[in-house]
N, C-alpha and C positions, 0 to 999 in steps of 0.2 A: 348298304347298312352300314351305320358308323362303327358297328360294335367290330367289322371284317377289317378295319384300318388300323386299330389299337397295334401299337408295335411289340407288345411284350407279349408271347402267346399263352402263355397262363392266364393273365388278366383277359386277353382275347378270348378264350376259353370257357374262363366264366360269364366274361358278359354276353356274350351269343348261348350260354344254356340259360341266362336268367332271360334275355331277351327271350328265345325262343319258350320258354315256358308261361312268362305274360303274355305271350301271341297267341298262344294256345287257348288260353282262357277267352279272348274275345274273337277269337275266331281260326279254327282249327284248320279249317280246308286254307286262306289266305298262308298260316304257319308254314303248311308243310309243302305249298307248293314255290314258297320261299326254299324249305331247307331242301328241297329235291333240285332246286337250281344251284346251290352251291357249286362251286368244284373242291374233286374229292379231293380229299386233305384234311389233316387234322380238325379243322372249324368244323366242317361239313359232320364228321365224325362225331363231336360234341353235339353239334345241331341234332343230329339223327339220334343221338340218345337221349338227349333233352326231351326232345319230339315224344320219342316213343316211352319214356317215363310217367309223362302226362295224359298220352291216351292211354297206358295200362290201366289205369281208375277208371275208364269207361270201356272198354275195349284192350283185354290184355293181351289175345290172341291176336289183333292184329298190329297189335306194339312191336310182337317179336318181328312180322314181320318186316316193318323197318328197322329192326334191330341187326336184321339181316343185310342190311346195305351198308354199314358200315365197315370201312375197309381193312382198318387196321385189327388183327385177330385179337389182341390183349385188349383193345378196349371193347370188343362186340362178346366176349366172352364174362369182360367186368359188367356193363351195362345187362347184358343178358341174365347174369346173376343177383344182378340188383329187382330188375326187374322181376323176377321170379320170386324173391325172397318176398317182395312186396304183396304181389298176386297171393303168394301162401295166406298172409292173412285174410283176405276177404273171400278169398275162393280156391282152397287149399288141394280140392279132389280135381278140380280143372286145373291147376298148376302143379300139382304133382302127377297128372297123367300125360301133358304138354311134354312133362319130366321127362318120364318115362319111354315115350316114343321120340323122341327129340335124338336130333343127330351131335350131342354134346358126348365131349369123353365121359368116359366112364366114370372115372374120377370126379369131373364136376358134377356129374350125376347126383353118385353118392355123396357130395358135399350140400346137394340142394337138398336132397333127401332127407338128411340128418339135421337139415335147420331147427332151431329151439325153440317154441317161448314156453316162457316162466320156466326154464328147467327140463319142458317134457319134448319129446322129439315130437316130427310131423307125424312119425307112421303110428305114434300112440294117441297121441292126438284124434286121430281117423280114428281109431279104435275106440274112442271113447261111447 
């Protein structure tokens, strides 16, 4: 793919992310196959994150499996937090349950469980 040939890593990462996101809208299976065949490294990690973010709108728990394939621990945690934060908007009970039973560090779990919407914590929202 043309995006992999870009010399500047930050530009390459943006290009790969946009490529995967757009491809997901047209052919999820084909995009996933391409992402899986990428060599291990930052471009693959970015592609995995983009794929998982798009997938999360349809199947968040499956998206979490894709995120587990990210090699860079910091990037994986960042993407998990982003996906879970978005997941909380449309299925907070399932997202909170996933967080509760995940292997995430306690500090990350607490941060995710304390996310707010309109000034109300998720915990308080689920009690409404």
